[in-house]
Structure formats: C-alpha cells, structure tokens
N, C-alpha and C positions, 0 to 999 in steps of 0.2 A: 451436417457440414461435409463438404467435399474434402478429399485428401489434399493437404497443402494449404487449406484455408487458414486465415489468421484472424485473431480477435485482438484489437488494440484497445488498451485501457490507459488513459492518461491520468495518472494519480500521483499524489505526493507520497513518497515512502518515508515513514518515520525513521530518523536515525537512531542508532543505539545511544543510550545515555552516555554522555561524555565524549561522543564522537565529534560533535560540533561545538563551537564556542557557546558559552552560557546564554548570550542574548538570542542566538539562533534557536537553541533548544527551547527557550522561553517563548519565542514567537510561534514556533511550531506547536508547542503545547497549548497555546492560546487558540490556535486554529482547531486543534483537536477538541477542545472544550466547546467551541462554537459549533462544530459538526455534531457533537453529542446533544447540545441543547436545542439546536434548530432542526436537525434532521433525524435525531435519535440514532446516530451512527458514529463511527470513529475513523480516524486515520489508522492505517495498518503498516506494520513493518514488512519488509520483503518476505520474511519467513511466514508471516501470517497470510499474505497474498498467495504465496505458493501453496500453503496448506488449503486455503479456501478453493483455489482453482483445481488442485489435484483431487479435492473431495468431489468435484463435479465429474471429473474423468481423469484417470491416471495418464492418459495419452497426451494431455496438454503439456506443453513446454513453456516455462516462464523465462522471459528475458527482460532484464531491467537495464535501463540506460541512465547514466548520470551525467 
C-alpha cells in the first residue's frame, strides 16, 4: 500500500454489556449468533477489531465512527 492509503471496513461494533438498553443488546446478540452459525464468525467489539488490525501491522490506525 502507498503511504496515506486507507482501508474502510463497514462493520457493526458490539457494545459493552449494559451500554445499551436490554432489547438492543438482545437484538445484537441474536445477530452475533446468526453470524456464528451461518458464517462461522462473530461480531467484534472495538478493542477486538483494533487487536486484529494491529496484529496485521502496527502502523495501521483504527478510527471508529458512531
């Protein structure tokens, strides 16, 4: 990649437990289970995305928008 290049990932960030109302957490957890059963993957929290991206290369900068 050239200097200044960007990678854009459009993903749902899992909220921390208790951060959102109960029904929102329940709906997001349902999506997480669907991702697991259909694609053998999961939704990730911001810290998990940062860890995954930094493991590829420490130079990457993660910005999340809400």
